N, C-alpha and C positions, 0 to 999 in steps of 0.2 A: 860395256866392252869398249874401253878406250885404247886406241893405238898410241904408242909412244912416238913422240917426234924424234927426229934424228938429233936435234939439239939436246933433248933430254938424255939420249944415249951418250952423247959426247960429254955432257956435264957429269955423267957417272964414270967417265973414263972408258966407255965401251963403244963398240960399233956394231950395227946390225948386219945380218947376212945379206939383206936385200932391202931396197927402198920401194915401197908401194906408192906409185904415182896414181893418186886418186882421180885426178881430172875434174873438169868443171861439172860434167854430168854426174859423176860419182859423188861429188860434194853437194850439189844443189838440187838435182832432179830427184823427186820423191821415188820414182821407179828405180832409177839407177842406184840410189842409196841402198836399196835392198841387196843389190849385187855387191856393193862395197862391204856391207855387213856380213854377207855370206862368205866372201873371200877372207875377211879378217877372222871370222869364226873358224874357218878351215885352217888357216895358218897358225892360229893360237892352238888349235886342237893337236896339230902335229909338231908343235914346238919350233916352228921357223921363227927366228929372230928378225922381225921386220920393223921398219920405221916408216913414218910419213913425214912430209915436210911441214904439214899443218899450214899455218898462215904464211909461210914462206913460199908455198907453191903458187905459181901463177899459171894461167892458160899457156899451153905449149906454143900458141901462136898459129896453130894449124888453120883455124877458120879465117884468120887475117890473110895468110898466104894464099889460101884457096880463093879468097875473094879479090885477090890482086893487090892487097896492101902490103907490099914487101917490106916497107920501112917498119911498119908496126910488128910484123913477124920477127924481123931481125932484132929489133929492140927488146921484144918480149923474150925471145930465145936467149939473147945475150945475158939478160938478167937471171934467167933460170940456170944457164950454164955456169955463171959465176957462183950461184948458190950451191949447185951440185958439186962443183970442183972444190969449193971451200970446205965442204964436208967430206971430200974424198970418196964420193959415191962411185962404186964400181959396177953394181948390178941393179937393174930396175925392173919391176913388174908393173904392167899396166893392164887394166880390165877394159880399156877402150882402145879399139884398133886404130883410131885416128891418132891418139896420143902415142901409141906403140909405134906407128909408122913414122911419125915426126921425130920422136926421140931416137929411134933406131937409124933412120935413113937420112935425116936432114940436119940433125944437130952436129954430127961429126965435122961437117964443112965449116962450122963456126967454133970448133974447139971443144965440142961436147962428145967425148968418146966413152961410151958405156956399153955393157952387155945388157941388151934390152929384150925381155921376153913378154909374151902375152900371157894372161893368167891361165888360159887353157894349156899352154905349153908347160908352165910351171906345175900345174896340177897333174898333168900327165907324167912329168918327171918324178913327182913325189909318189905317184902310184907305182911307177916303174922301179924305183929304188926301195920300195917297201915302207916308206914313211907314212904314206896315206893308204889306209885300208878301208874298204867299203863292205857293207853288209852283203851276205849271200842272199839272193832272192829279195832284193830291196824294193823300195817304193815303186820303181819304174820297170821292174822285171817283166819282160814280155809285152810292154806297152808299145803301141804303134806310134812312133815318133818320127817327124820329119825335121831335117836340119837346114837352116839357112846360112849360107856362106856370106859373111860380110865382105864388102869390097876391099877394105884396107887390110884385112887379115888374109883373105884368099888371093884374089888376083894380084894385089899389090905386093904381097909378101910370100905367096906360095905356101901358106900354112893351112893345110887341108887335113892332115892326118891326126894331129893332136886332139882337135875337138871330137873327131869321130872315134878316136881311141877311148875318150872319156865316156862316150855313149856306149861303146862296147863293154867297158868296165861296169856300166850300170845295167847291163843285160837287156837293153831295150831292143825292140824290133825296129831297126832303122829303115825308113822308107825314103829313098832319095827323091827329090823333086826333079822334074824333067830338066830344068836348068840348074846344074849344081857344079861345084868345083870351079874349074876355069871358065865354064859357061854359065856360072851363077848370075842371077839377075839382081841388080841393085834394088834395095828396098825404097830408094828415092832420096834418103838422107845424104848419101855420098855425093849426090848431085845437087845438094842444097834445097831439095823440094820440101824439106821440113821447115824452112825458114822463109819461104817466098810464096807468092801467089801462083796458082796453077797456070801453066802455059796452055795454049789451045790444044784440045784433044778430047777424046771421048771417054778416057779412063785414067784415073790416077795410077801412078806406077806402083804405089804400095798396095792398091787393090789388085793389080795384076799379079803381084807376088803372093799376096794372101790367097787369091783364088787358086793359084798354082799349088800352094801348100794344102788347101782344102781338098783338092782333087785326090790327094793321097788318103783322105779320110783318117787323119791322125787324131790321137787323143791329146797330143801336145805338139807344140812347135818349139824347137831348141834354137837359141841364138847366142851370140857372144859379144854383142855391141850395144851400148846404151841407146844409140840413135835407131838402130834396127828394132830394138824393143819398142820404142815409141811408135815407129811407123807401122810395124806389124800389129801392135795392139790396136792402133786406130783402125786398121783394116779389118781386124776381127770384130771390133765393135760395130763397124759399118755393115758388116755381113751378119750381125747379131749372132755371132758364134763365140764371143769371148767367154761365155759361161760354160760352153761345151768343150771348147778347145783351149787348153791352157798354154801359156807362153812363158818359157823359162830361159834365163841365162844358165849356161852349163854349171856355173858355180852354185846356183840355187838348187840344182838337181843333186850335185855332189853333197852339199851340206845336209841334205835330208837323209843321207845314207852312210854317215860316218859311224864307225865302230867305236 
């Protein structure tokens, strides 16, 4: 299942409906690659004409800016914006909330003005307009599932309903964590705990979040971010629950229930 690059579309005298921004995690991290494949499979299934940048895609620069290297961020962003504008890109979908936030909220100041949606928003729109149809009584019907709001989708961008609408479409028994929506607790990656040594304390933040999820006695945890997936999976393994409690990106749940 190969996705066409936007350069290939233009060589054929065509243009895609949407550009899929794969992101560093979606390209190189083995766990996140499964999400990339799931989303591509869904888009192919419903006939959405999408393209990727392929080798022309660079990191958005988000980690550089968060780490305080503004020069590297602006240099990286400027190169991406030049590429996107060269191809006349109008609409972008990202499966990573960090990429989504940077492309949507930080690129306009540098001349990068695009309609940017998270993959949960796109999938919800496809269901709402009838393009994407799911099985009645599918794989997750009635399953007790808890949902983790990622920081850069939730608190940073107020996207709470689209992911929950997908769970509703899957007929799950959604059990909210004590801290959810605007009061959601970071898995730790948003505060860079995924890349650095632990600070003094008696509990890792991803363990705190996983324990909160396990209090709901779920059969699975749903998430929407590659970094959240890593932190939550590490927490489930540490609690020796990774075989009893499954962890899914929402696109992986949807792809199992296509008609």
